[in-house]
N, C-alpha and C positions, 0 to 999 in steps of 0.2 A: 388839385382841381377836381371838382366833383363831376359825375356823369352829366348832370344838368348843365354845368358850365361848358362841357365839351359839346353837348347837343346845341347849346345856344350859339357857340362860335361857328359850328358847321352850318347852322341855319343862316347866320349873318353872312357867312362866306358865300353860300348858295345864292342868297338874295343879291349880293354885290355882283356876282358873275352874271346873274340874270339881267340886272340893271345895265351892265356894261355892253350887252349885245345891241348893236345899232339896229334901228328900225328897218333900215334898208336890207340888212342881212336877214332879219325875221321875214320880211316880205318875200325875199328871194327863196327862202326855205319853204314857205307856204306855197309859192308858185311851183316849186320843184315837186313837192309832195303831191300837189294837185294834178301834175302831169303824169305821175307814175301810174301805169296801168294796173287795174285790179281785175285779173282775168279768171274766168271759169269756163270750162268746156261743157257743152250741152249736146246730148244726142237723144233723139226721140225714141220712145217705146210705143209701138203701134198695135192697134186692135186687128182682128182678123179681117176687118173691112177696110184697113189701111188708114184709119183715123188716129191722130195722136192721142194716146192715153196718158202718158207720163213722160218725164224727161230724166235721163241719167246725167248727173252733174259730176265733174271730176276736176282735179287740179291742173292748172296750167301756169307756168311761169313765163315771163316775157322771153320770146325767142324759142320757146319749147313748143314743138308742134304735136308731140305725142306724149302719153303718160309713161313714165319709167318707174313704176312703183314696186316692181318685183324685187329690187335690190335695196329698198329703203329700210332704214331702222324703224323701231317703234316710234321714236321721237319724230322722225320725218313723216311717218303716217299721221301722227297726231297733228303736226303743224299743217300738213296739207289739208286735212279735214277741217281744221279751224279756219283756214283760208277760204275754203269753199263755203262753209256755213256763214262766215262773216261777209263774204262777197255777195251772198244771196239774201239770207235772212237778216243780216246785220246792216242792210242798206235799204233806203226807201225804194218804192216802186217794185216790190217783189213780183208783181204780175207781169212786169216786163220780161222776167225770166220764166215764170210759171204758166202764164196764160190760163189760169184756172185749173191747172193739172197738178198731179202729184210730182214730187221731186225726190228721186232716189239719190242718196249720198252714202258712200261707204264709210263706216264708222269703226275704228279700232276699239280695243277692249276698254280703254279709259272712258269712252262715251257710254259703253254698255253698263258698266258697274257704277257709274255716277261720279267718278273722279273728275271728269270733264262734263260740262253741261251741254245739252242739246237745246236748240231754240224751242220755245213753247209753241210750236206750230204743227201739232199732229194732223191738222187738216191738210197740210201740204207735204211735210217731211216723211219720207219712207226711209227707215234706218236699215241700210244694207250692211250685213255683218261681214267685215273683212275676212277673207278665207284663211288668214293666218292666225285667227283668234283660237286660243285653246278654250274649248267650251267646258268650263268647270261649273261648280255649284254657284259661284259668285256671278258668272255670266248669265246662267239660266235665271237666277233671281232678278238680275237687272233687266233681262229681256221681258220677264213676266211683269215687272213694274212698269216698264215702258209701254207695254200693251195695255195695261190697266189705265195708263194716262192717255190712251187713245192712239198711240203711234202704231203704224203698220211696220212689219218686219219682213225683210227680204233676205233670202239665202242665195248667194251667187255661186256659179261654177259647180253646181251639184253633181257629185260623182258617187254619192252614197258612202262617204267615209263616216267614221264613228261620230265625229263632232257634228257633222251635218245632220245625221239621223237624230241626234239629241235635240236639234233645233226644229225639226219638222213639225212637232205639235204646236209650235209657237209662230210658224211662218205664214204670212199672208201671201207671199210670192216666193216661188222657187225658180231660179234661173239656171238653165242648162245650156252648155256650149253645144250647138248643133253639129259642130265638127266632130264631136265624140259619138254622135248617135249611131254611126255605122258600126261601132264596137259595142256601145252600151245598150242602145235600142230600147225596146218596150219595158224590160224589167225596171230600169232606173226611172223611166218616165212614170210608170205605174206607182212606184214607191214615192216619188216626188209629189204626186197628187193625192196620196193616200189619206192625208189629213185635211184635204179640201183647199189647199193653196192653189192660186192661179199660177200657171206655168208660163215662163218667159223664155222664148228661144233666143239665145245670145249668138252673136257672130253670124247673122244671116247675111251671107255674102253673094249668094246667087239664087236664081229662081228655083233650082232643083232642091236646095236645102229648105227654102221657104215652103215649097209644096210638101216635102217630107214632114216638116214640123207641123204643118196644118193637118196632115193625115194622122199624126200621132196625137192630135188633140190639144196642141198648144193654144193658149188664148191670146198671148201677146208676143211681139216680135221686135227684135232690136238688132241692128247691124247696118253695114255700109250700103247694102242693097236698098234699104229703105231710107236711110239718111246718114250722111257722114257727120261726125261731131263738128260743130261750129264753136267758135270761141267768142264769148261776150266780154266786153270791157265794162266793168261796173264802177269805174272811177268817177263817172259823172253822176252817180246816184248818191244822194246825201246819206252819210252814216246815221244810224238811228240808235238810240239807247233803249235797253229793255229793262 
């Protein structure tokens, strides 16, 4: 038996199985899939005047109230990012999520070097580089390419480690955990803005940290004091092809 004969038998078998599925079972499957939630968490990033400037998007699974990404594998990070990008840019009515604002999404290495594709929406998508990424020459080349394509780059959790310093010349936004400012203070803030990036104060949980961040010259603010992350269900938005 030749390979073509084998392929033909497999194709006929697959067609027979497909034809044997009752229409009622197909309809039930489609209804079930239609009821499955497609969740994404969204938290505002605000200007010094308290106006929404952008949104941070992150992964949520049904029944999961908080993100538990610290113990994830590389594959889990990639799948979570694919879910977030698909739930937003892969469905109709993007403005229901964006409201005309930028959308920050954390992207692991595969999205930076081109192994996985990012949506062609540099007008909306800010690529936030996952803090576990090893910033080597391939990552730097990928970041330069993405910026040439019009994407903005964000560096989260800045504490002035070597990888983060390599990214500074390419960063449009640098995010700093304000809970660390009592230790890090002015030197880290000054370094973070040294290439002209806008500074985002993360984890603003009370009025004192908000005032301190403003005094240090932060331009943008994110945290539960300003807005707790809400969860959007995108199941009702029609999937779109790109």
